[in-house]
Steps between C-alpha positions, in 0.01 A plus 500: 500500500378856529543762231539866583632832374765744619491856367842661536428872516874572492492401133151592374511793255125532446517409131163315502647214298344254744158659445519479123645146503215387722242663274654337194531156660140489624322733254402728789258768370577870515383660825572204732827346616634184656832668567565871517761742632390754756712815516520727804705816549615607844740747657522878505582696186760493359606187695237261375503142378267267320408155632399214274294210634384207292143414600332165439344197666694400812415127462417487869537179699168579666333665203174676599389510135499119493307481827221733386463376141160325482577273204865401550595710200806597705717228648849436638717259305730253674796723412341797682388691191154654534339429163150553361253328270294759314260229382365479856500872585159669544638855525378559856809714578527348849863409433575863418354608835694230682840577348685759713736566209257602224645226281181383325294662228199418283603425144290735283490243219372188676375668822681260732762565767869476412839576652867404488520120503880484508491403131410151618492371142867601465597359839352163404742468207806624689496869400500809721212752509499748210567798728814333638633427152442854372634701794821670377642543851407161648293687758235225508616168639278192495548142608441231760547652843520155659808411293806623693705505178263734315589866453179618665558283807853634541384859453233455768762352728751785479296812421258694717164490324153639561150406391183697447241500780658229714235561767236348274635155578494386138867392503581660162772345286600825329795667672664840447865588553524869597122528506392849602190558715400800288464270202386172658239655729208617282372752756839677515412677175176626351330302224426707191385455142736756350874479551787735428610318187176337389125523495316177579138392509347265752565202277287330241204265489358461850704796623447733206485869583619802310800680647478865587755711314756706682410869507858591422765311308809359673716777356274761661536324837878473477531865400282600795723305740819652361375857512324489836666509838405192704413692815273737310282231342191377679321173427192698401687701238656190354166321495353787301780460247446123479845440649427389858616145442812615320621699803488199734865412446597864550320488835682180603191279465540171310274481197421258224619597157400180322267217591239260363149639449266488799236225476237712674213351701485125439173446687251775419135574567394143421683370808363777724147428373538124538600539865177696554274258311660206683441676833131548416458139384661348810361767732130454425521136606723563802266773625195277466689205653593715801134583559394137447770348720458740792127558469580872490221597260210346314497503122257376241535233233510785249819631663657156469425500127643851470813378679540213255429726203738777609768249593492329161464824302798672659699177494446489124607863477813409695585228251440730204726769646773248573488373142498857365824571687680209335716571197408151374131473597462205261705295748310586820404135558869413539468625861267206571630246247877557531527619859808577705369440851757727661337805342216672684355595163425129449368455853281806452378375163389172653348680802290716267391195301404299810325801655289542187418129506393513866276802441338312213460192723331716764261632235416142394444395863265795554310444176436132575454558876791277603501665843727240660781597263487871573704507828779294344502721190500818708798399711699370203425810294603730787851349507544535123352851509765610751775353278348677198495827693861492617704295252605814309688615810720190478540547124619856563737368768657275235566813291831561679592783270237719670601554862179671611298189411693296755286643782380227743169686542404480131290185554304676777466803274335288228280296735363818663434648156302188413267543798464871427429437130263212576297704748486792258389286204223330701381838631477638146313183395233582759386778266367229269417238763388683815615347827424560867646791691678242716687365196602848382619587849712185501654593162570851630669350807716272282610798292562721806716237671672431169579869454649517849719194444590624151618839626706332770651258244590786266657685793714196579597452133611861461659572838674173587874538444572367153818296453595644161534843347277400209208429734556835672491676164163337426357617833620852426351481151163396646479747785690800363572437132307439178231288672436727797170643370365162392604355837386770743190617314400188309602211723489652850238775498265387222545127549524469879424805714195626310325159477578437866328828587200403284470165676534643851236765438268291282241470780314228310507685167575232238606755240784615727626140519476463123681830440772383739522173306563677170776708661658190656531332160650817349747522789608137459574558132704813580698308762568198280597719204756679716630178660540334159651795311725683745752219566540450123632855461823410682779427251646147525813560291 
């Protein structure tokens, strides 16, 4: 048994009955939706048409939201329905990043994730989903696709259907008859907050943001279009009149005229900062371990204590930032107590916990002079420190909704940042606990090599041919778009080239190494902020 949906776009009239029925059935708050109707206009004036596409959870066979959920709040039933348990949800928003279809939202009332669950409570008593019952044109067809006698099975057998983002490999169970690429592909049209027939905000609760008002009313825009010759109107002139979006159809460019509010950035500065603090925590130990293992530099017992102190301090900061980013911070222990071992958020949570325990064990061994234990502790801690440094790369890879995060070099990117951050933090610590010139030179060398590898890794990440258009848009946004100044000036020049120059021309001057260290940490934050934010600006629906 496997339940699915067919949306027959030959019948859909865009009445939004399915949206309102869904809201009524599940008490969905204003500003968020489990089911909504996206409307797109295409064609050249006056020969235009409007497309209606019902958007909702695709109940994927290989659901990425289920895979990434750290607490099994999302799960697949035996009948194929992807359901959720909001009593287990911690509001981490990982499922929202993993879903390529933008189907999940954070409920502003209980701050947990929710989505279409196929009206499972109705299915269990033999009823159809509320949206199917209410549709006046029978444009939404539900049922068991494995039953050859069911209407949906017969439709799938005789009609040509399409799905959204088939390349994602999620095997969605929501099919469209007469699905149009302009409507089903989110990058085919621009995402906006204000539409021709409505003015929307960026949602409520977690996504609350006031909407900007249109400079001119719709009647002003229509009058301008009727009175102005198409060939005589430039985009600049229309922009000045507040009508640039309204001319898209006239110019034969598909555009959205109605859609659900944008959810904005799901992972904000807390995630960018936690990646930095985690890099410092893991990096200080890995840098010291490298020197200890290879005999590359001598360091004092004071430096070991600074390594333990910095490691534990920034590890604590990492935990605090992670909890701050949760919409249900009161449930943060669910990651450890109710774990879903397929999620890298769980694996990372345990790695952080074990790493903190090993650093504490090292401190105990040093305090009580248990010298025989130190080599075993050092080697064990080094393995966990590497996992702590890079696990976020695998978590991002599970976020299949964000194509740019699927880069195979992301783990290298984060490991290199850990060595750079660790060397920088230990160099800054030498201001309080002076070390030998040999030790500072070693830290400078670690940072210099790290900068070289980091620049090469960034080059690979940005220039390697990307398999999807979304990933290409992100690269363009970073190098030429809204993040270009932060990237070129903040991340590249300030965070890499300038500190590299300081290190190469330090000539034994410790203050040059320390200045380079400060710039390295600033550059890492700029880079991580860009890498976290930019992919989230690509519309998923």
